[in-house]
N, C-alpha and C positions, 0 to 999 in steps of 0.2 A: 486637859488644857491644850495638849499638842494638837488635837483635832480642830480646835478653833483658831489656830494660826492661819488656816486657809481663809477665814473670814476677813482678815486684813491683808490678804494678797499673797500668802505663802502656801499655796496649794501643792507645790512641787517638792516639799520636804518629805522624803520617803525613808530616810535612814536616821539613826541616832547621831552619827558623826556630823551630818549636815545641820542638824538642830544644835549640836554643841558648838559648831563654828559660828552659827548665828548668835547664840547666847554669849560666846566669847567676844563678838563684836559689840554687843550691848555693854559688856563689862569694861571693855577697853575704850570705847568711844561713846559713852552715854551723853545725852543732852541735858538731863536733869538728875540731881541726886538729893535725897532727903535722908536725914539721920535722926534716930531716936535713941537716947541713952537712958539707961536706968542703972541701979546699983549692981546689977548682975551681968549685963551685956550691952553691946552696941548693935542696934538694928539698922541696916542700910538698905535703901530702896533706890535702884538705878533704873532710869527710864530712857529709852531711845525711841524717837519718832520715825515712823516709816510712811508718813503721809499726814494730811490734815487731821489732827485730833486722834490719831491711832498709832499704835506701836507696841512695844514689848517692855514689860517691867520685870526686873530680876531683883529678888529680895534674899537677904541672908544676914548672917551675923559676922562680926569682926572681933578677933581676939589676937593674942600675941603671935599666933601661928599664921595669921592672915585672914582672908575672907572665905567664908564657908557658905556656898549657895544653898538655900533651903527650898526655894520654889521660884517659879516664873509663871507669867501669864500674859497673853495678848490682851490688849485693852482698846476700847473705843470710848473716848470721852464725850459724853452727851452735852447738850446745850440747855441753857435755861435752868429753871427750878421745877422739878417734878412734884415735890411735896414738901410741906413744912411740918409734917407730923413728927413726933418724937422718934428717934432712931436709937436702937441698942446695938452695940458692937461687941462681939465675942470671938474668941479664938476657936477655930474649927476643931472637931473632935480629933482629927489626925494631927493637929498641932502645927501644920505648916502654912496656914493662911488664916484669914479673918473673914467672918460673915457678918452681915448686918440684918437686922429685923426691924420692919416698920409696919405699924398697924394703920392702914388707910382704908376708911370706910367705903371708898369708891370701888375697891376691888373685891371685897367680900371675903378675902383670905389674908392671912399673915404674909406679908411680902418679905421674902428672904433673898438676899443678893450677895454677890461676891464683892468684897471691899477693894476699891481701886487705890486708895491712899492710906495704907496701913501705918506708915511711919508718922504721918501727920496725926492720925487718930491716937496712936500710942503716946505721942507728946501731949495731946490734949488730955488723955486719961491721967497722965502723970501729974498734971497741974489741976486735976479735978474740974475740968471744964466741959467734958463730954456729957456726963450723965447729970441729970437734974435740970437741964435746960433744953429748949428746943433748938434744933439746927436744921438747916435746909438740906435737901437731898436731890442730887441729880442722877437719874437712872439712865442706863443705856444697855444695849444688848448686842451680842454677837450671834450670828446665825449661820448655820451650814446647810440649811434647807428652807426654801420658801417659794411661794408663788403669788402672783398678782391676780386679784379677783376684781370684777366689775363692781361699781358702787350700787347701793340700794337706792331706788327712787323714793324720795321723801316729799311729804306735803310741805307747802310754804310755811305754814304755821307750826309745824311739828317741832323745830328747834326750841322755840320759846316755851312750849308746853313741856318739852323734855327737860329743859333746865329747871323748871319749877318742880317737876316730879323728882328730879335728882336731889334737889335741895331738901325736899321734904323727906326723902328716903334717908339721906345722910343724917338728918336730925333724929329720925326714928332709930337708926343704928346706934348713934351716940347715946340715946336714952336707954336702949336695950342693954348696952354695955354697962350702964350704971344700975341695971337691975329693974328698970321700969316694966312692970308686967303688962301694962296696956300697949307699950311700944313693941314688946315681944309678940303679943297677940296680933297686933296689926301687921307686923312683918310676916308672921306665919300665914295669915289669911291672904296677904298679898302674893306670897310665893305659891300658895295653892291655886289662886286664880290664874297666875302666870303659867303654871304647869298645865292647867286645864285648857287655856287658850292655845298654847303650843301644841298640845296633843291633838286639837281639832285642826289646826292649820297645816300641820306637817303632812297630812294625808293629801293635800291639794297643792302645796307649795314646796319649793326647794328650801332646804334648811338655811342656806346662806342668804336667801331673800328675806327670811324672818329675823335671823340674828345679824345685827349690824356689826358688832364687835364682841370679842370675848377675851378673857384672860384667866388661864387656869394652870395649875401645876402639871408638870409633865415628867413621867419616868420616876426613877428612884432618887435622882439628884434633887435636893431641895431648892436649888437656885435655877432650875430650868423650867421653862413655861411654854405652853402652846398658846399662841396669841393670834388674834385677827384685829387689825386696826386700820383706820382711815389715814391715807397718806396726805399730810399737809404740805410738805415740801421734800425735795430729795436732790441729791447731787451725785455725780459719778466722778471718782477720783482714781488716780493711778499710783500704785506702789512703785516708787522709783528704783527699787532693787530688782524686783521680779517683772515689772511692767504689766502686772495684772490689774484689771479694773475692778473696783469694788463700788457698791452703792451705799451711800449714807442716807438713811431715810428717817424723817421725823413722822411719828405716828400719833394719832389720837385714839386711845384704846380705853374703854370704860371711863371716859371723861378725864383721862390722865394722859399727858403728853410726855413722850420720851423718844430717844433716837435708837436706831439699830444700824448695824453694819453687816453687809453680806457680800460675798464674792459674786461678781457678775455671772460666773459659770454655774453657781448654785441657785440662781434665781430663775424661776420659770415665768415668763411674761415680761412685759415692759412696764415699769412704774410710771405713773402719771398722777398728778395732784387730783384728788377725788376718788381714785381707785383705792382698793384695799390690799393690804399685805397679810398673808396667812402663812405662819411657819412656826418653827421651834427656835427659841432663843435661850442663850445663857445670860441671865440677868446680872449686870454689874452695877455698882453704885459708888458715887463719890460724895462723902459727907462734907458739906461746906460750912466753914467756921467764919464767924465775923472777925 
């Protein structure tokens, strides 16, 4: 988590005392606080903003001896609704934070993300409103390494055909999950044809001119991904404490929209609408309740 502080403009934190002073500022001068109580403990979440939609969250427990910090993390709050598929929230194995899991057919993999609003989700679990009903999800990512690529030239009619193909594939994936043998066979044949086509084209074309976007797990951490997506809009903001510039970029990736945040010093190239971002992200998510 410490390494991703640079994504929101804190690239000069080189020692533990500097980090502790920053976390102490969050504890003393937070902008928002959320509390979840149960019969055993009181969970507190304190948030301080260091720019538009980005900042640091400190989480811990409160007892008679005072506040005990359990973990902290930098965050970037995305915009809009990424998906309305069902979300499951569980405490991580190390017990110091929460992870969410969402099955979205557009990605082809189980989407695992780091939960941004644990206190709110704990309160929802207590009153039995989280599980058993659908809730929307807003995804965002922090990146410490990325580059800008030129777009792929597309035919004028291609977007309409692509949307129709995507809708048909999503229907097949949904049917395959329910055990439909014909849907499973159709998806298998489709993947074989795609692999054959790529194998032929890769000898004569650059890989990034064939692949428009991709989304795949990266490394040993379950919530980190290697992505490439089309830039739909972006903005450059300044951290008021460090005066470092960061880019906040909205991406269309595998037909799903979400936002990422990256330090200007870690981005190779100049972002423009229509160009593509390629890099590694730490995926975060906020579960939205009605």
